[in-house]
C-alpha positions in Angstrom: 0.0 0.0 0.0 1.2 3.6 -0.5 0.5 6.9 1.1 -0.2 7.7 4.7 -2.9 6.1 6.8 -3.9 5.7 10.4 -0.9 3.5 10.7 1.2 6.6 10.5 -0.6 8.7 13.1 1.0 9.5 16.5 -0.2 7.1 19.0 -0.3 7.0 22.8 -0.3 3.8 24.8 -0.3 4.6 28.4 2.9 6.5 29.1 4.4 5.5 25.7 4.1 7.9 22.8 5.2 6.8 19.3 5.3 8.6 15.9 3.2 5.7 14.4 1.7 2.4 15.0 4.5 0.3 13.5 6.8 -1.8 15.6 9.9 -3.9 14.9 9.6 -6.5 17.7 12.4 -8.3 19.4 14.1 -11.0 17.3 17.4 -12.7 17.9 20.0 -11.7 15.3 23.1 -13.5 16.5 25.0 -10.3 15.9 26.3 -9.8 19.5 30.0 -9.7 20.4 31.0 -10.6 23.9 27.4 -10.1 25.1 27.2 -6.5 23.8 25.5 -4.8 20.9 27.9 -4.8 17.9 28.6 -2.4 15.0 26.5 -4.8 13.0 23.6 -4.1 15.4 24.0 -0.4 15.0 23.8 -0.4 11.3 21.0 -2.9 11.2 18.8 -0.9 13.6 19.8 2.4 12.1 18.4 1.3 8.8 15.0 0.3 10.2 14.8 3.5 12.3 15.6 5.6 9.2 12.9 3.5 7.4 10.2 5.1 9.6 9.3 2.5 12.2 7.8 3.9 15.4 9.3 1.6 17.9 12.2 -0.9 17.9 12.3 -3.5 20.7 15.8 -5.0 21.2 16.3 -8.7 20.9 16.0 -10.4 24.2 18.6 -9.3 26.6 19.5 -12.1 29.0 19.2 -11.1 32.6 21.3 -13.9 34.0 24.3 -16.0 32.8 22.2 -19.2 33.0 20.1 -17.8 30.1 22.9 -17.2 27.6 22.8 -20.5 25.7 25.4 -19.4 23.2 28.1 -16.7 22.8 26.5 -14.3 20.3 23.5 -13.3 22.4 23.1 -10.0 24.2 23.4 -9.9 28.0 21.9 -7.5 30.5 23.5 -9.0 33.6 26.8 -7.0 33.3 27.4 -3.3 33.3 29.6 -3.9 30.3 26.5 -3.8 28.1 25.6 -0.2 29.0 28.0 1.6 26.5 26.9 -0.4 23.5 23.2 0.0 24.4 23.7 3.7 25.0 25.1 4.0 21.5 22.2 2.0 20.0 19.8 4.3 21.8 21.6 7.3 20.2 21.5 5.8 16.7 17.8 4.9 16.9 16.8 8.3 18.4 18.8 10.1 15.7 16.4 8.6 13.1 13.2 9.6 15.1 12.2 6.2 16.4 12.1 5.0 20.0 13.8 2.0 21.5 12.6 -0.5 24.1 14.8 -3.1 25.8 13.4 -6.6 26.1 14.4 -8.5 29.3 14.1 -12.2 29.5 15.4 -15.5 30.8 14.8 -18.4 28.3 14.8 -21.0 31.0 15.0 -24.7 30.2 15.9 -24.3 26.5 19.0 -22.3 27.3 21.9 -24.2 25.7 20.7 -27.6 26.5 23.5 -30.2 26.1 25.9 -27.5 25.1 26.1 -25.8 28.5 28.5 -26.8 31.2 26.0 -25.9 33.9 22.3 -26.9 33.9 19.5 -24.8 32.4 17.1 -23.3 35.0 13.4 -24.2 34.9 10.3 -24.3 36.9 10.3 -28.1 36.9 12.7 -30.7 35.5 10.8 -31.2 32.2 12.9 -31.0 29.0 11.5 -28.8 26.2 11.7 -31.7 23.6 12.4 -35.4 23.6 16.1 -34.9 22.8 16.7 -31.9 25.0 18.6 -31.9 28.3 16.7 -32.2 31.6 16.7 -28.8 33.2 17.3 -27.9 36.8 14.3 -27.1 39.0 15.1 -23.8 40.6 15.4 -23.4 44.3 13.9 -20.6 46.4 17.3 -19.0 46.6 17.8 -19.2 42.8 14.3 -17.7 42.3 15.3 -14.7 44.5 18.6 -14.4 42.6 16.6 -14.3 39.3 14.2 -11.6 40.6 17.1 -9.5 41.7 18.7 -10.1 38.2 15.7 -8.7 36.4 15.8 -5.6 38.5 19.5 -5.1 38.0 19.0 -5.5 34.3 16.2 -3.0 34.2 18.5 -0.5 36.0 21.2 -1.0 33.4 19.0 -0.5 30.4 17.4 2.6 32.0 20.9 4.0 32.5 21.6 3.5 28.8 18.5 5.7 28.0 15.9 3.3 26.5 12.4 4.6 26.2 10.6 1.5 27.6 11.2 -2.0 29.0 9.5 -5.1 27.8 9.3 -8.1 30.1 8.9 -11.4 28.3 6.2 -13.6 29.7 5.7 -15.6 26.5 7.1 -18.0 24.0 7.7 -20.7 26.6 10.5 -18.8 28.3 11.2 -19.0 32.0 8.4 -16.8 33.3 5.9 -18.7 31.1 7.4 -22.0 32.3 6.3 -21.0 35.8 3.0 -19.7 34.7 1.9 -22.8 32.5 0.6 -25.9 34.2 2.2 -27.9 31.3 5.7 -27.0 32.5 5.2 -26.2 36.3 4.8 -29.2 38.5 6.0 -27.5 41.6 4.4 -28.1 45.0 5.8 -25.0 46.8 4.5 -21.4 46.7 5.4 -21.1 43.0 3.3 -24.0 41.8 -0.2 -25.3 41.8 -2.8 -22.5 41.7 -2.9 -19.7 39.3 -1.9 -17.3 42.1 1.1 -19.3 42.9 2.1 -19.8 39.3 1.9 -16.0 38.8 4.0 -15.3 41.9 7.3 -15.1 39.9 5.8 -12.8 37.4 4.5 -10.4 40.1 7.9 -10.5 41.9 9.8 -9.8 38.6 7.5 -6.9 37.6 7.8 -5.4 41.0 11.7 -5.7 40.8 11.7 -4.2 37.3 9.4 -1.3 38.0 11.3 -0.5 41.3 14.5 -0.2 39.3 13.1 2.0 36.6 12.8 5.8 36.6 9.3 7.0 37.6 7.1 7.1 34.5 9.1 4.8 32.3 6.7 2.7 30.2 6.5 -1.1 30.8 5.5 -3.5 28.0 4.4 -7.1 28.8 4.8 -9.7 26.1 2.7 -12.8 26.5 1.6 -15.9 24.6 -2.1 -15.6 24.2 -2.3 -19.4 23.5 0.4 -22.0 24.0 -1.2 -24.3 21.5 -0.2 -27.4 23.6 -2.4 -29.9 25.5 -2.6 -29.1 29.1 -1.1 -25.7 28.6 -2.4 -22.1 28.6 -5.2 -21.3 26.3 -6.9 -18.0 25.6 -9.3 -18.1 28.6 -6.5 -19.0 31.0 -4.4 -16.1 29.7 -7.2 -13.7 29.9 -7.6 -14.6 33.6 -3.9 -14.3 34.2 -3.6 -10.9 32.5 -6.5 -9.6 34.4 -4.7 -10.4 37.6 -1.4 -8.8 36.4 -2.9 -5.5 35.1 -4.9 -5.2 38.3 -1.7 -5.1 40.3 0.9 -3.6 38.0 1.0 -0.6 35.6 1.3 -2.1 32.1 1.4 0.4 29.3 1.3 -2.0 26.4 0.3 -5.7 26.1 2.2 -7.5 23.4 0.1 -10.5 22.4 2.1 -13.3 20.7 1.5 -17.0 21.0 3.2 -20.4 21.2 5.5 -22.3 23.6 9.0 -23.4 23.2 8.2 -27.2 23.0 9.1 -29.9 20.6 5.7 -29.8 18.8 3.9 -27.8 16.2 3.5 -25.0 18.7 7.0 -23.8 18.3 6.5 -23.6 14.5 3.6 -21.1 15.0 6.0 -18.6 16.6 7.5 -17.7 13.3 4.8 -19.1 11.1 6.2 -19.8 7.6 4.6 -19.6 4.2 2.6 -22.7 4.7 0.4 -20.6 7.0 -1.9 -17.9 5.7 -1.3 -14.3 6.6 -2.7 -13.2 10.0 -3.5 -16.7 11.2 -3.5 -15.6 14.9 -5.3 -12.3 14.8 -8.0 -13.7 17.0 -5.6 -13.5 19.9 -4.9 -9.7 20.1 -8.6 -9.2 19.3 -9.6 -11.2 22.4 -7.3 -9.2 24.7 -8.4 -5.9 23.2 -12.0 -6.7 23.7 -11.3 -7.8 27.3 -9.0 -4.8 28.2 -10.1 -1.9 26.0 -8.3 0.6 28.1 -5.0 -1.3 27.5 -2.8 -0.7 24.5 -2.5 -3.9 22.5 0.4 -4.9 20.2 -0.4 -7.6 17.6 2.2 -9.9 16.0 2.3 -13.0 13.9 2.7 -13.4 10.1 1.7 -9.8 9.5 3.3 -9.7 6.1 2.8 -6.1 5.0 1.2 -2.7 5.7 -2.1 -3.9 4.3 -2.3 -6.6 6.9 -1.2 -4.2 9.6 -3.9 -1.7 8.5 -6.6 -4.4 8.7 -5.7 -5.2 12.3 -6.0 -1.6 13.3 -9.1 -0.9 11.2 -10.9 -3.9 12.7 -10.0 -2.9 16.3 -7.9 -6.0 16.9 -4.9 -4.0 18.0 -3.5 -0.5 18.6 0.0 -1.2 17.4 1.3 -3.8 14.9 4.6 -5.7 15.1 6.4 -6.7 12.0 9.7 -8.5 12.5 10.5 -10.5 9.3 8.8 -7.8 7.1 11.3 -5.3 8.5 14.2 -7.7 7.9 13.1 -8.0 4.3 12.4 -4.3 3.8 14.0 -1.8 6.2 11.9 1.0 4.6 8.6 -0.8 5.2 7.1 2.0 7.2 7.8 4.6 4.6 5.3 3.2 2.2 7.2 4.4 -0.8 5.4 4.6 -4.1 6.4 2.0 -6.8 7.4 -1.6 -6.7 8.6 -3.0 -3.3 9.7 -6.2 -1.8 7.9 -8.0 1.0 8.7 -10.9 3.3 7.6 -14.2 1.8 7.8 -16.1 5.2 10.2 -18.7 3.7 12.2 -18.8 7.1 15.4 -19.6 5.3 17.7 -16.7 6.1 16.1 -15.7 9.4 15.0 -18.6 11.5 17.0 -21.1 9.4 20.3 -19.4 10.2 19.1 -18.5 13.7 18.8 -22.2 14.6 22.3 -22.8 13.5 23.7 -20.0 15.6 24.5 -17.9 12.6 23.8 -14.2 12.0 20.4 -13.8 10.4 20.1 -13.0 6.7 17.2 -12.8 4.2 16.3 -14.3 0.8 14.4 -11.1 -0.1 17.0 -8.7 1.4 20.6 -10.1 1.2 21.8 -6.9 2.8 20.2 -7.7 6.2 22.9 -7.7 8.9 25.6 -6.4 6.6 24.2 -2.9 5.9 27.6 -1.2 6.2 29.3 -3.4 3.7 26.5 -3.3 1.2 26.2 0.5 1.5 30.0 0.8 0.8 29.7 -1.4 -2.3 26.6 0.5 -3.6 28.3 3.8 -3.1 31.4 2.7 -5.0 29.3 1.2 -7.8 27.3 4.4 -8.3 30.5 6.4 -8.5 31.8 4.2 -11.3 31.2 4.9 -15.0 28.0 3.2 -16.1 28.4 0.3 -18.6 26.5 -2.3 -20.5 25.7 -5.4 -18.4 24.2 -8.7 -19.7 22.6 -11.1 -17.3 22.0 -14.6 -18.6 19.3 -16.4 -16.7 16.2 -15.1 -14.9 16.1 -17.1 -11.7 16.7 -15.5 -8.3 20.4 -14.9 -8.9 19.9 -13.4 -12.3 17.0 -11.2 -11.2 19.0 -9.9 -8.3 22.0 -9.3 -10.5 19.9 -7.4 -13.0 18.1 -5.2 -10.4 21.4 -4.4 -8.7 23.3 -3.5 -11.9 20.5 -1.2 -13.0 20.3 0.5 -9.6 24.0 1.3 -10.0 23.2 3.1 -13.3 24.3 0.3 -15.8 22.3 -0.3 -19.0 21.2 -3.8 -18.1 19.8 -6.6 -20.3 18.4 -9.8 -18.8 17.8 -12.7 -21.1 15.9 -15.9 -20.1 15.5 -18.9 -22.2 12.1 -19.8 -20.8 8.9 -17.8 -21.4 8.7 -16.7 -17.8 11.2 -15.6 -15.1 11.8 -17.3 -11.8 14.1 -20.3 -12.7 13.8 -23.1 -10.1 11.5 -21.0 -7.9 8.7 -21.4 -10.5 8.5 -25.1 -9.7 8.7 -24.3 -5.9 5.9 -21.8 -6.3 3.7 -24.6 -7.8 3.7 -26.3 -4.5 1.0 -25.0 -2.1 3.4 -25.1 0.9 5.8 -22.9 -1.0 3.5 -20.8 -3.1 4.8 -17.5 -1.7 7.9 -17.9 -3.9 5.6 -16.9 -6.7 5.3 -13.5 -5.0 9.1 -13.3 -4.8 9.3 -13.8 -8.6 6.5 -11.3 -9.3 7.9 -8.5 -7.1 11.5 -9.0 -8.4 10.3 -8.9 -12.0 8.3 -5.7 -11.3 11.3 -4.1 -9.6 13.6 -5.1 -12.5 11.3 -3.6 -15.1 10.8 -0.4 -13.0 14.6 -0.1 -12.8 14.7 -0.1 -16.6 16.1 -3.6 -17.1 15.6 -4.8 -20.7 13.9 -8.1 -20.0 13.9 -10.6 -22.9 12.0 -13.9 -22.5 12.4 -16.9 -24.7 15.9 -15.8 -25.7 19.0 -18.0 -25.4 22.4 -16.4 -25.0 24.1 -17.3 -28.3 27.4 -16.3 -29.6 26.2 -13.2 -31.3 24.5 -11.9 -28.2 27.5 -12.6 -26.0 29.8 -10.9 -28.4 27.7 -7.7 -28.5 30.3 -5.5 -26.7 29.1 -6.0 -23.1 31.2 -4.5 -20.4 30.2 -7.2 -17.9 28.4 -10.5 -18.2 26.7 -12.4 -15.3 25.9 -16.0 -16.0 23.1 -17.3 -13.8 21.9 -20.3 -15.8 20.8 -22.4 -12.7 21.0 -26.1 -12.2 19.2 -29.2 -13.3 18.0 -32.5 -11.8 20.5 -35.4 -11.8 18.7 -38.5 -13.1 18.5 -41.4 -10.6 20.0 -44.3 -12.5 19.1 -46.9 -9.8 15.6 -47.0 -11.2 13.3 -45.2 -13.6 12.5 -42.4 -11.2 9.9 -39.9 -12.3 11.3 -36.4 -12.8 10.3 -34.0 -10.1 9.1 -31.4 -12.6 6.8 -34.0 -14.2 5.4 -35.1 -10.9 4.6 -31.5 -9.9 3.1 -30.3 -13.2 1.4 -33.5 -14.4 -1.2 -34.8 -12.0 -1.7 -38.0 -14.0 1.9 -39.0 -13.9 2.2 -40.4 -10.3 -0.4 -43.0 -9.7 -1.7 -44.0 -6.3 1.3 -44.8 -4.1 4.4 -42.5 -4.5 7.7 -43.0 -2.8 9.7 -39.9 -2.3 13.5 -40.6 -2.0 14.7 -37.6 0.0 18.5 -37.0 -0.3 18.1 -33.2 0.0 16.6 -32.6 3.5 15.0 -29.2 2.7 11.3 -28.4 2.6 11.0 -29.7 -1.0 10.2 -33.3 -0.1 7.5 -32.2 2.4 5.9 -29.7 0.0 5.8 -32.3 -2.8 4.2 -34.8 -0.4 1.6 -32.2 0.5 0.8 -31.7 -3.1 0.6 -35.4 -3.8 -1.6 -36.0 -0.8 -3.9 -33.3 -1.9 -4.3 -35.2 -5.2 -5.3 -38.3 -3.3 -2.1 -40.2 -3.5 -0.5 -42.2 -0.7 3.0 -41.0 0.0 6.0 -42.8 1.6 9.0 -40.7 2.2 12.2 -42.8 2.2 15.6 -41.5 3.3 19.0 -42.9 4.2 19.3 -40.3 7.0 18.3 -40.9 10.7 16.0 -37.8 10.6 13.3 -36.3 8.5 13.9 -33.0 6.7 17.2 -32.4 8.5 17.8 -29.0 6.8 14.4 -27.6 7.7 14.5 -25.4 10.8 12.7 -26.4 14.0 10.7 -23.2 13.6 9.0 -24.7 10.6 9.5 -28.5 10.6 7.0 -29.6 13.3 4.1 -27.6 11.7 4.9 -29.0 8.3 4.9 -32.6 9.5 1.7 -31.9 11.5 0.2 -30.8 8.3 0.9 -34.1 6.6 -0.1 -36.4 9.4 -3.3 -38.4 9.1 -3.5 -37.9 5.4 -1.8 -41.1 4.1 1.8 -40.0 4.7 4.4 -42.2 6.3 8.2 -42.3 6.4 10.9 -44.9 6.4 14.3 -43.7 7.8 17.8 -45.0 7.5 17.0 -47.1 4.4 18.7 -47.0 1.0 16.6 -47.7 -2.1 18.0 -50.3 -4.4 15.6 -51.2 -7.2 12.0 -50.9 -8.4 10.5 -54.1 -10.0 6.8 -54.5 -10.9 5.6 -52.1 -8.3 7.9 -53.4 -5.5 10.6 -51.0 -4.2 13.5 -52.9 -2.5 15.5 -51.0 0.1 18.5 -51.9 2.2 19.1 -51.5 5.9 22.7 -50.3 6.2 23.0 -51.5 9.8 21.7 -55.1 9.5 22.5 -55.6 5.9 18.9 -57.0 5.4 16.6 -55.8 2.7 13.0 -54.6 3.0 10.2 -53.9 0.5 7.5 -51.3 -0.2 4.6 -52.7 -2.3 2.2 -51.3 -4.8 4.5 -48.4 -5.7 3.3 -46.6 -8.7 6.1 -44.0 -8.9 9.4 -43.1 -7.3 10.6 -39.5 -7.2 14.1 -38.7 -6.1 14.7 -35.3 -4.5 18.5 -35.1 -4.5 21.6 -33.4 -5.7 21.3 -31.1 -8.7 24.0 -30.4 -11.3 25.1 -26.9 -12.3 23.9 -26.2 -15.8 26.8 -25.4 -18.0 26.7 -21.7 -18.8 27.5 -20.4 -22.2 31.2 -19.7 -22.8 32.2 -16.1 -22.2 35.7 -14.9 -21.2 35.5 -12.9 -18.0 31.8 -13.7 -17.3 30.9 -14.0 -13.6 29.1 -17.3 -12.8 26.7 -17.0 -9.9 23.9 -18.9 -8.1 23.2 -22.5 -8.8 25.3 -22.3 -12.0 28.3 -21.8 -9.7 27.2 -24.4 -7.1 23.7 -25.7 -6.6 22.4 -24.4 -3.2 19.2 -22.5 -2.2 17.5 -19.2 -3.1 19.3 -17.5 -0.1 22.8 -18.0 -1.6 21.5 -17.3 -5.1 20.0 -13.9 -4.2 23.1 -12.9 -2.2 25.5 -13.8 -5.1 23.3 -12.2 -7.7 23.1 -8.9 -5.9 26.9 -9.0 -5.3 27.6 -9.6 -9.0 25.2 -6.9 -10.1 26.7 -4.2 -7.9 30.2 -5.5 -8.6 29.8 -5.1 -12.3 32.0 -2.0 -12.4 35.6 -3.1 -12.4 37.1 -0.3 -10.3 39.5 -0.6 -7.4 36.9 0.7 -4.9 34.2 -1.7 -6.2 36.6 -4.6 -6.0 37.6 -3.7 -2.5 34.0 -3.3 -1.3 32.9 -6.5 -3.0 35.7 -8.4 -1.4 34.5 -7.4 2.1 31.3 -9.4 1.3 32.8 -12.6 0.0 33.0 -15.5 2.4 30.9 -13.8 5.1 28.7 -15.6 7.5 
């Protein structure tokens, strides 16, 4: 949407006044260095503040060493954090936004088997079947925690933040005490709601006592844990009523989920298999119950149109957009013309988050490396414009063409097919991954708006390549490798031709990404029975925990099954024989109508061109995340000047 709307009006929530209703909520970035905010943080948040957001909430600042879990998180338990947070406040304020600090203890999921000391929890219940058993906190440790929250609040107030958010949601420690699913205590902190809320009261008292008079307090909750025996909407409405009666809360941040090894955790950062706004009923329930209280909504709010709908319908006063701000730092500006939006693929954000890596983004490869990309763009725009040819219209080619045109080059993009998108076109044909279609459409619109000469159905022959180009980017993609063990049905055929598969399809997954699950979903929708077979000990091993449980839940009860740690051998007359690598014995799957192998792809040989830059899958088959990064790097690096080469070098090999 374009133009200004009620989203951009000054808004008052209790003692908190913001320039608009748009919030970038807390999200872990893995940018921290030695427990402090880094230069990477400063550039990242400066870009979003300059992009017009009203409020930025820091990623969760750990109030106690037992909450760290890994080395690249932000701590609030040491005065050493104050200088870096002070600088972050200055940077955000300079761009007209306000900054709140989120304080939390993650509890039982802190570090797990990686920590040399046990994680703290309300009760000794691990968060998943493979997680470490946490330590049930003693009364002395609870008192230590309460004091730690107060000390952390004092530190962030000293740094000059505008508000403090206390995290009572997402299955973190305070929620572990509140929820009957995770609190089995028999002392004053367990049993009744009053007892299970005792720690929350003590923490809020400690925090508010440490803050300057009048500083706003935000409370983040999970409106529904989505787990059996846990906290539902009614229980949380009752709990919040008790809290707001006793404490001054300026803004209620209504999220959802618990950190458990089930589909609940995958709702926290709902991926593209969910529709937009799937949890809007939760902020609505709390706004109706507490009309005097400012309510902040969050959860798969993809764009400003979604945000506007929440405000217009009275579901919330403020709207939080985390991944959309990662994808588009200027989201709040509502600039006219084509723009890019989050597609909820969860590849660069939660996928890298789970691995302990700095977050990135398929839509916005510059996320987390704003300084380096700004330096490259500045150098590229200072260089003399030239003629750039991009061969291939997949994600790498599209990004290269857009970037080259943005630097002032006369850019031509040729694609052999009759449509852009490359491998993402096939992904977009899968209902679970349909949002990749929006990625293609938005990238194409932006390329044409930037003046790229897009030529479809054109192959890069010798004459075209020899047409005096100053720079050539070769982004010709990759192709399936035929499975010679048996007559496997090509993936493209299985997806595009409903009559090709028959009634019982075996998917041989050697890839581990979402592809196998998304293909299974499509086939199940067609009425097929699907067996996923893999030689690995786990399903979909490359899919982040923030997506995998919900995707598997989506397949359950529909004729889907899986066979793990088995290697397919041959297919004869509808019988697929597989081997058990441990016992050496063979097994069989009967009545198999088709076998589809989802495995390694081979880089498509690009046309010969001396000095051409090969990027994306044509360089090495990977995912859209790497393709987009390399494409943009090649496009901005098209000018062969010393400054451009130096700036581009700073982005190669980065995590």
